[in-house]
N, C-alpha and C positions, 0 to 999 in steps of 0.2 A: 926666863925666855919665854915669848910667846908662843902661843899652841899654834901651830902651823893652820891654813884656813879650811885645808884638805880634812886634816884631823877633826877639825872642830864640826864638819859639815858631816862626816863620818860617824861622829859620836851623836849627832843630831836624830839621825836617820835612823841608827842602831835602837835609840830612844824610843822612836816614833814605833818600830817594830815592836820593842819591847813591851810596851804600853798597848798593842793592839791596833794602832790608826792603820798598819800595813800586816796583814795575815799571811801564812805561807802561801805561795801561788798568786799573790795579789802582784800589779804591776805596778812599778813605782812612778811616779812622775817624770816627764821628760827631761833630759839634762838641761835644755833650754827653760823649763820651769823651774827646776832645782837652781840654777844658776840665777834667776831673778828672784826666788825666793831668800837666799842666802847673800846676794848682792855682789855675786863673783864672776869670773869669766868660766865657761863651759869646760875649759882644760882643768881646771881647779876641782869642778865636779866630776869630772872623769877620773881625776886620780884618787878622789874619796870612794868613788864607786867601784874602781880597779883593786881597790885594797879589801874592801868589803866581799868582792867576789873571789879573793884569794883566801879569805878567811871561812869562806861558804856561807855567808849570811845570805847573800845576792845572787842570782845567775843571768846572764845577758843572753838573750836569744834573737839569734840574728834577723834583723827585718822588725822584729815586734818590741824590743825594748828590755828593760831590767824588771825582773821578776824576785819578789822574796823566796827565798829557796822552801821549796814543800817537803815534808816529809817522804822519804821514798815509799810508793806503794808496795805493800806485802803482795805478791804473785803467788799463789800455791800451784805446784806442778805436780800433780799424781797420776793416778789412773784415770781421772774425770776431769780434764783440763778444759775450764769454758771460759771465756775471754769475759765475756758481759758479765756472768756471775761472779766471777774473781772482783772486778772491779765494784759492781755494787757491793760486794761485800766490804770491800774497803772504803766504802763511803764516797764513790766517785763515780761519775758520769762517763760510762762508755760509749766509744764512737769509733767505727771504721770508715775508711774512705780507701774505695777501691781506685789503683790507678791504671791495673791493666789486666786484663783477661785474655789470655793467648791460647791457642791450642798448637801442640808442637809435637816431635817425638820424644820420647824418654830418654835421659840420660842414662849411662850404664849403671849410675850409682842411684838412679831414682826408680830405674827397673826394678834392681836388685831389693831396695827398701818396701816397694810396692808389690813386688813378686809377679811381674809381668815379665814380656820379653823384651828385650833390650830393643829399642826405637819404637816400641807401640806407642799408640795416641795419648797424650795426656792433655789436662786441662790445668793451666797454671795461672793462679791467681795472685797478684801482687797488690801488696796495699799498705796502709799506713794505721796504726793502732794508736786512738788519744783517751787520756784521760782526765775529763774536764777540760776539754778543748786543747790540751797541750799534747804533743805528740811525745808516744814513748816507746813503739817500737816500729820495726818495718818487716815485712812478714812477705814470705811466697808460700802459697800451700799448691799442692801437685796432687791433682785426681785422676785413677787410671779410668781415661774414656770408655774402653769396653765393657767394664766393669758398672760404670757408673753415667748412662747415656743420659742425656739432659743435664748434667751439672752445670756446665756454663751459662746457661739461661737462668738456672736457680739461684746461682751466685748473683746475677744480675739484678734478679728480684727479691732476694730475701736479704735481711740485714747482717747475717752471719751465718757460718759454715754450718753450724746445729741446725739452723732451720733450712738452709741449702740441702743440707744431706737427708733431711725427712723428707723433703720436698721430693726425692728421687727415691724414694724408700728406704732409706738406712734411719731405724728410727731410734737407734742408739750407738753408741762407739766409746771405747775406753782406749787409753794410751797405753801402748805396747812396749815402747822404748821412747829415752830421753837421753840426748847427750848434751851437756854445757858444757860451753868453753868461754874463754876470755880472747877479745879479737879488739883490734882498733878500726876504728870508723874511715872507712873509704870517702871519698868525695861525695857520692851519691848519698850514702848512709847520714853523712854530716849533713847534708843539704835539708834532707826530709826531717831530721831530727833537732834541726837547728843546735848543731854542735859544730866542733872544730875537727877538721880532719886530723885523725889519730887520737880522737877521745876514747876512751874505754867503752866498748859494749859487752853486752853478755849474748853469747848466742846458743839459742836452745834449737837442737836439731830433733825431730819426734817422729814417730809413726803410729797413727790412728787407725784401730782395726773394728770392723763391724761384730755384732754377736756371734758371728761363726767363724771368726777369727780371721778373715780376710781384709787385708789392707784397704783402706778407703782414702786416707789421706797421708802424704808426707808431707811436713811442715819444716820450714826454716823461718826463726824469728831472730831479730837483734835486736835487744833492748837497750834504752840508754840507760849506762852504768850508775847514774847517780839519780835517777828516778823509779828505779824500780829494785825491790829484794827479791828475788826468787828463792821461794822456799819448796822444799823437797818434802812430797808427803806419801805416805804407801797408799 
């Protein structure tokens, strides 16, 4: 029996990856380019790529293309959680994209975590964390405004939370608590992380405190489950 065309294409692409023509995180040629290379229609190429995706060799990102699956990023969570430091230590380029900064009233859960009165004003920063330009997490950081006047402006001016807190007088902070849970991506999270709705995510909820023990940040982050390996440290 002749080998089906899609299997031959899959085998050739896997060999390209094995020989290093495409490395972890690299984008493969488009379906049209691959169809031209192998002299087949795009449906046959799509079948080959679909089977490679099922086997975990490649991953499709909505609106971006098909990429060789990269090794998940090791992301330590301990008393000193620093996004930029963690990514650089893993050999990747960190970046954050701020989606919204708003001032509002604290929810009951936020007030309890930050040890402020229910309904007290907070600054909520919503954003997207990236590693080598690939989205790996969606986050929301909530700060007590009365304790940290000027934090909203600092978040707009500085590249990260550490620098923003330093600008408003918090020279250092540590993680007081962390809670990890597995959740399914909702429509908004899937859109930002270029996943499918219902794909697995890892949710981290934590409180950071200043040297005097007062909470300065309540953070909620959801990580793409196949792109990050969370490791707990003392």
